[in-house]
C-alpha positions in Angstrom: 39.9 -30.0 -15.7 37.8 -27.6 -18.1 40.2 -25.9 -20.0 38.2 -22.7 -20.4 38.5 -19.8 -18.4 36.1 -17.6 -17.9 35.8 -13.5 -16.5 33.8 -15.1 -13.1 32.3 -17.5 -11.8 28.9 -17.1 -9.8 28.6 -20.0 -6.9 24.4 -20.1 -6.5 21.4 -18.8 -8.6 19.1 -17.4 -6.0 18.3 -13.3 -5.9 22.1 -12.4 -5.6 23.3 -14.3 -7.9 21.0 -14.3 -10.4 21.7 -10.6 -10.1 25.3 -10.6 -10.9 25.6 -13.2 -13.1 22.8 -11.2 -15.5 24.5 -7.8 -14.7 28.4 -9.2 -15.7 26.9 -11.2 -18.7 25.1 -8.0 -19.9 28.2 -6.1 -19.8 30.1 -8.5 -21.7 31.7 -10.8 -19.1 32.4 -14.5 -19.7 30.3 -15.6 -17.1 29.4 -19.0 -15.1 26.8 -19.4 -13.1 26.7 -23.0 -11.1 23.9 -24.1 -9.3 23.3 -27.3 -7.1 19.7 -27.8 -7.7 17.7 -29.4 -10.5 17.0 -25.7 -11.8 17.5 -22.5 -10.7 14.9 -22.1 -7.7 14.6 -25.6 -7.7 15.0 -25.6 -4.0 12.9 -22.8 -2.7 9.6 -24.0 -2.8 8.3 -20.9 -0.4 6.6 -17.8 -1.2 8.6 -14.2 -0.6 7.8 -10.6 -1.1 9.6 -9.0 -4.4 10.4 -5.5 -4.6 10.1 -4.1 -8.0 12.6 -1.1 -7.3 15.5 -3.3 -7.3 14.2 -5.6 -9.8 14.0 -2.8 -12.1 17.4 -1.8 -11.8 18.2 -5.3 -13.5 15.0 -6.1 -15.8 13.2 -3.1 -16.3 10.2 -4.8 -18.2 10.2 -7.5 -15.7 6.4 -7.0 -15.7 5.6 -8.3 -19.3 6.5 -12.2 -18.2 7.6 -12.2 -15.2 5.8 -15.3 -12.8 4.0 -12.6 -10.7 1.4 -13.2 -8.3 -0.2 -10.7 -6.3 0.4 -7.0 -6.2 0.5 -6.0 -2.4 -1.9 -3.5 -1.4 -2.5 -4.0 2.5 -0.2 -4.3 5.7 -1.3 -6.3 8.7 0.7 -6.5 12.2 -0.5 -8.3 14.6 0.8 -9.2 18.7 -0.6 -12.0 19.4 -1.3 -13.8 22.9 -2.8 -17.3 22.8 -6.4 -16.6 22.0 -6.5 -13.2 20.6 -4.6 -10.3 18.8 -4.4 -6.6 18.6 -3.3 -5.3 15.3 -2.0 -2.1 13.1 -3.9 -2.1 9.8 -2.5 -0.4 6.5 -4.2 -0.4 3.1 -3.9 2.2 0.5 -5.5 2.4 -2.8 -2.3 3.6 -4.2 -0.7 0.4 -4.9 -3.0 0.1 -7.0 -0.9 1.7 -9.4 0.1 0.7 -13.0 3.7 -0.5 -11.5 3.2 -1.5 -8.1 5.8 -1.7 -5.7 5.8 -5.4 -4.2 4.6 -8.3 -5.4 4.2 -12.0 -4.2 5.8 -14.6 -5.7 6.4 -18.3 -5.4 10.2 -18.4 -5.5 10.5 -21.9 -7.3 8.7 -20.1 -10.2 10.6 -16.6 -9.9 13.8 -18.1 -9.7 13.4 -20.1 -12.7 12.3 -17.4 -14.5 15.1 -15.3 -13.9 17.9 -17.7 -14.6 16.6 -17.9 -18.1 17.2 -13.8 -18.2 21.0 -14.8 -17.4 21.4 -17.4 -19.9 19.3 -15.1 -22.7 22.2 -12.3 -21.5 25.1 -15.3 -22.3 25.9 -16.5 -19.5 26.7 -20.2 -19.3 24.2 -21.4 -16.4 25.1 -25.3 -15.5 22.6 -26.2 -13.0 22.9 -30.3 -11.2 26.4 -29.0 -10.3 28.0 -28.6 -6.8 31.1 -26.7 -6.1 33.1 -28.8 -3.7 35.9 -26.4 -3.0 37.6 -22.8 -3.9 40.9 -23.2 -5.5 43.7 -21.0 -4.1 47.2 -20.7 -5.6 50.4 -20.9 -3.1 49.3 -17.2 -2.2 46.0 -17.6 -1.1 44.3 -15.9 -4.1 41.2 -17.5 -5.1 41.6 -18.9 -8.9 38.4 -20.8 -9.6 36.3 -23.6 -8.4 36.4 -27.5 -8.0 33.2 -28.8 -8.5 31.8 -32.6 -8.2 31.7 -32.9 -12.1 34.6 -35.3 -13.8 37.4 -33.0 -14.2 35.5 -30.6 -12.3 38.3 -27.9 -11.7 37.3 -24.5 -13.3 39.6 -21.2 -13.5 38.1 -17.3 -13.2 39.8 -14.0 -12.8 36.9 -13.7 -9.5 34.4 -16.0 -7.7 31.1 -14.7 -6.6 30.0 -16.3 -3.6 26.0 -16.3 -4.0 25.9 -19.7 -1.8 23.4 -18.5 0.7 23.7 -18.2 4.2 24.5 -21.6 5.2 27.2 -22.0 2.3 30.5 -24.2 3.4 32.9 -22.7 0.5 34.1 -19.4 2.5 34.4 -21.6 5.4 36.5 -24.2 4.2 38.7 -21.7 2.6 38.8 -19.9 5.7 37.4 -16.7 4.2 34.9 -16.2 6.7 33.4 -18.2 9.9 30.2 -20.1 9.9 27.5 -18.0 11.3 26.5 -18.0 15.4 23.0 -19.9 15.9 22.3 -16.2 17.6 22.8 -14.8 14.2 20.6 -16.9 12.3 16.9 -17.8 12.3 15.1 -20.9 10.9 11.9 -20.6 9.1 9.3 -23.2 8.3 6.7 -22.6 5.4 3.6 -24.6 4.1 1.7 -23.7 0.9 -2.1 -23.9 1.2 -4.0 -24.2 -1.6 -7.8 -22.2 -2.1 -9.7 -21.2 -5.1 -8.9 -17.7 -5.9 -12.6 -16.8 -4.9 -12.2 -17.7 -1.6 -8.5 -16.1 -1.0 -10.2 -13.1 -2.2 -13.5 -13.1 0.0 -11.5 -14.3 3.1 -8.9 -11.2 3.0 -11.4 -8.7 1.1 -9.4 -8.7 -2.1 -10.2 -8.3 -5.8 -8.2 -8.5 -8.9 -4.4 -9.4 -8.3 -4.9 -7.5 -5.4 -2.5 -9.3 -2.3 -1.7 -8.5 1.7 1.0 -9.3 4.0 0.7 -10.3 7.7 3.1 -10.2 10.2 2.5 -11.7 13.7 5.2 -11.4 16.8 4.3 -12.2 20.0 3.2 -15.9 22.3 3.1 -17.6 18.6 7.0 -18.4 19.5 6.9 -19.0 23.1 9.1 -16.6 24.6 11.9 -16.7 21.8 12.9 -14.4 19.0 10.8 -15.0 16.2 7.8 -13.8 13.7 5.0 -15.5 12.0 3.8 -14.2 8.3 1.2 -15.3 6.0 1.4 -13.9 2.5 -2.0 -14.3 -0.2 -0.5 -16.0 -3.7 -3.6 -16.4 -6.4 -4.6 -19.7 -5.5 -2.6 -20.2 -2.3 -1.6 -19.1 0.9 2.4 -19.1 2.4 2.4 -19.5 6.0 5.3 -20.0 8.2 7.2 -19.1 11.4 10.5 -18.8 12.2 13.1 -18.0 15.3 16.5 -17.8 15.8 18.6 -21.0 15.7 20.0 -20.5 19.1 16.6 -20.5 20.7 15.5 -23.4 19.5 18.7 -24.7 21.2 18.1 -23.3 24.5 14.3 -24.2 24.5 14.3 -27.6 22.9 10.9 -26.2 21.0 10.5 -27.7 17.3 10.1 -25.8 14.1 7.2 -27.7 13.5 5.4 -27.4 16.5 5.2 -23.5 16.1 4.2 -23.8 13.0 1.6 -25.9 14.1 0.9 -23.7 16.5 0.5 -21.3 14.5 -1.9 -22.4 12.4 -4.4 -23.1 15.3 -4.3 -19.6 16.5 -7.8 -18.6 16.3 -7.1 -15.5 14.6 -5.0 -17.3 11.7 -7.5 -21.1 12.1 -10.3 -19.4 9.7 -8.0 -17.8 7.0 -6.4 -21.5 5.7 -10.1 -23.9 6.9 -10.4 -26.4 3.8 -7.1 -25.6 2.5 -5.2 -28.3 1.0 -1.3 -28.5 1.9 0.7 -29.4 -1.0 4.5 -28.0 -0.2 6.4 -27.8 3.3 10.0 -26.4 3.7 12.6 -25.1 5.7 15.1 -22.1 5.4 17.5 -20.7 7.3 17.7 -16.6 7.1 20.4 -14.2 8.6 19.5 -12.5 11.5 22.8 -10.8 12.6 21.9 -7.3 10.9 25.0 -5.2 10.8 27.5 -6.5 13.0 27.4 -9.8 11.6 28.3 -9.0 8.0 31.5 -11.0 7.5 34.9 -9.8 4.9 32.9 -9.1 1.8 36.2 -9.5 0.1 39.2 -10.8 -0.8 41.9 -11.9 -3.2 39.6 -13.2 -6.3 36.4 -13.6 -4.3 33.5 -11.4 -3.3 30.5 -12.2 -1.3 26.8 -11.2 -1.8 23.2 -11.5 -0.3 22.6 -14.2 2.5 25.7 -15.7 2.2 26.8 -12.0 3.4 24.1 -12.0 6.4 22.7 -9.1 4.3 19.4 -8.9 5.6 17.4 -6.2 7.1 15.8 -8.4 9.8 13.7 -5.3 11.3 11.8 -4.6 8.3 11.8 -7.9 6.9 13.8 -7.2 3.7 16.4 -9.7 2.2 15.5 -10.3 -1.6 15.9 -6.4 -2.7 19.6 -6.7 -0.4 20.6 -9.8 -2.3 19.9 -8.3 -5.7 21.1 -4.9 -4.6 24.5 -6.8 -3.7 24.7 -8.8 -6.5 24.1 -6.0 -8.6 26.9 -4.0 -7.2 29.4 -6.6 -6.3 28.9 -7.0 -10.7 29.1 -3.5 -11.8 32.5 -3.2 -9.4 33.6 -6.2 -11.1 33.1 -4.8 -14.4 34.7 -1.8 -13.8 37.9 -3.4 -12.6 37.9 -5.2 -15.7 37.4 -2.1 -18.0 40.6 -1.1 -16.3 42.5 -4.0 -16.8 43.0 -4.6 -13.1 43.7 -7.5 -11.2 41.0 -8.9 -9.1 43.2 -8.0 -6.0 41.4 -7.4 -2.7 42.3 -3.7 -2.9 40.7 -3.4 -6.4 37.4 -5.4 -5.3 37.1 -3.3 -2.0 35.4 -1.1 -4.5 32.6 -3.7 -4.2 32.8 -3.0 -0.3 32.6 0.8 -0.9 29.6 1.2 -3.3 27.9 -1.0 -0.9 28.4 1.2 2.1 27.1 3.8 0.0 23.9 2.0 -0.9 20.6 1.6 1.3 21.6 -1.3 2.0 24.6 -1.1 4.5 22.9 2.2 5.3 19.9 0.8 6.9 21.4 -2.2 8.5 23.8 0.1 9.8 20.9 1.9 11.5 19.6 -0.7 13.2 22.9 -2.6 14.2 22.0 -2.8 18.0 18.0 -4.1 17.4 18.6 -7.4 16.8 20.8 -8.1 20.0 18.2 -5.9 21.9 15.0 -8.3 20.6 17.5 -11.3 21.2 18.3 -10.4 24.9 15.1 -9.5 25.9 13.1 -11.9 23.9 10.9 -12.8 26.9 9.6 -9.3 27.3 8.8 -8.5 23.7 7.4 -11.9 22.7 5.7 -13.1 25.8 5.1 -10.4 28.9 3.8 -7.7 26.8 1.8 -9.1 24.3 -0.3 -10.7 27.2 -0.2 -7.6 28.7 -1.2 -5.6 25.7 -4.0 -8.0 25.3 -5.6 -7.7 28.8 -5.3 -4.1 28.7 -7.1 -4.3 24.9 -9.9 -6.9 26.3 -10.5 -4.3 29.7 -10.5 -1.6 27.2 -13.7 -2.8 25.0 -15.3 -5.1 27.8 -18.1 -3.3 29.2 -20.2 -5.4 32.3 -21.1 -3.0 34.6 -17.6 -2.3 36.2 -16.6 1.8 36.6 -14.2 2.6 34.2 -11.7 3.8 37.3 -11.8 0.4 38.9 -11.3 -0.9 36.0 -7.9 1.1 35.1 -6.7 0.3 38.6 -7.2 -3.5 37.8 -5.2 -2.8 34.8 -2.5 -1.2 36.5 -2.3 -3.4 39.2 -1.8 -6.3 36.5 1.2 -4.4 34.7 2.7 -4.1 38.9 2.0 -7.5 39.8 3.7 -8.5 36.3 6.8 -6.1 36.7 6.3 -4.6 33.9 6.1 -0.8 34.2 10.0 -1.1 34.8 10.3 -3.6 32.6 8.5 -1.7 29.6 10.0 1.7 30.3 13.3 0.2 30.1 13.1 -1.4 26.9 11.2 1.2 25.6 14.0 3.3 25.8 16.9 0.8 24.4 14.6 0.7 21.5 14.8 4.6 21.3 18.4 4.6 21.6 18.8 2.0 18.8 16.6 3.1 16.9 18.7 6.6 16.3 
């Protein structure tokens, strides 16, 4: 057993874990952070979006040395069928501001940098260390962790679980259940390397400008899912994700979906001639507000993906993870300053503060949307995209057919597909869920 006792142990060195460890260490707590990878970020090869406002609250001057890729000036949303896309496109020079709002990052590089900031703040960071179980006393209170190192018992006043959506520690200890297949998505991603000049030309970018493309429709073959493309300095992050339950139901494979997305005529020209160097798979919480487990208990709190804190409707995750990690740490520091024990009652301060933040308010606002999209996935991700594409093609094609006749053909297509009533019903459901 490691004789040294800590104020807090943080399990995991992703966005939420680093935010928690940094905040507590900066406020003078004795913090131990444990990470099973070779280094923080070693298991995160994918690209991601960083939300500056949340990181600024932790590291105000992060732009000076953080490994940022591009700042985002453009967002594209595509509704795709087999051979076309209908798009919504927003670009603004306002985002070429002194302190941009969003950046693309490569997690392996960024997480490693973030972890160094945790060390500089005074926390002890041990990598290549797997936590095998939570230590509990005779009353069920968490008092530390057991690791795979020799003499691996380590004690602390509180344990912060930041182990990701598929973390097993809380489940093994009976603190929370395993995420259900219809509450978790599996995303597969590739990094396509191209010269900076080629990326700038294909996406109409200059300097460090970047863009994001998000695509939904037949690429997920009727399953609840989405494809995405992020522009980095010298590579493109490309991927697609769907609910695990849908993969189980349909027998489709993640790699098969990814290959289909890459071959789509709107996507293939963007990655033509690229060199694929990295491939990864990642589980993402998609259950929303209704899937959030118990957030705290006797001697423990849970943050980030492990707490199902992901806004699937707005595709936001890292900002919720950082915010929940920071808020949990602030609650722990306040309890510590009062010399109070880390009981479930005292730690419920974390839940109260989180409820008052944008994290829970946003998730609660859209609490019915995840189930709606999953229940009616065939409509949203297959039927409607095909009908939208046909309607748009009929609108722009000029071949001598009278407009009135063409409009009747469009209407008949909807009627034959029995989609008017379904579209109207789904629109009402979305309106109710959006309130």
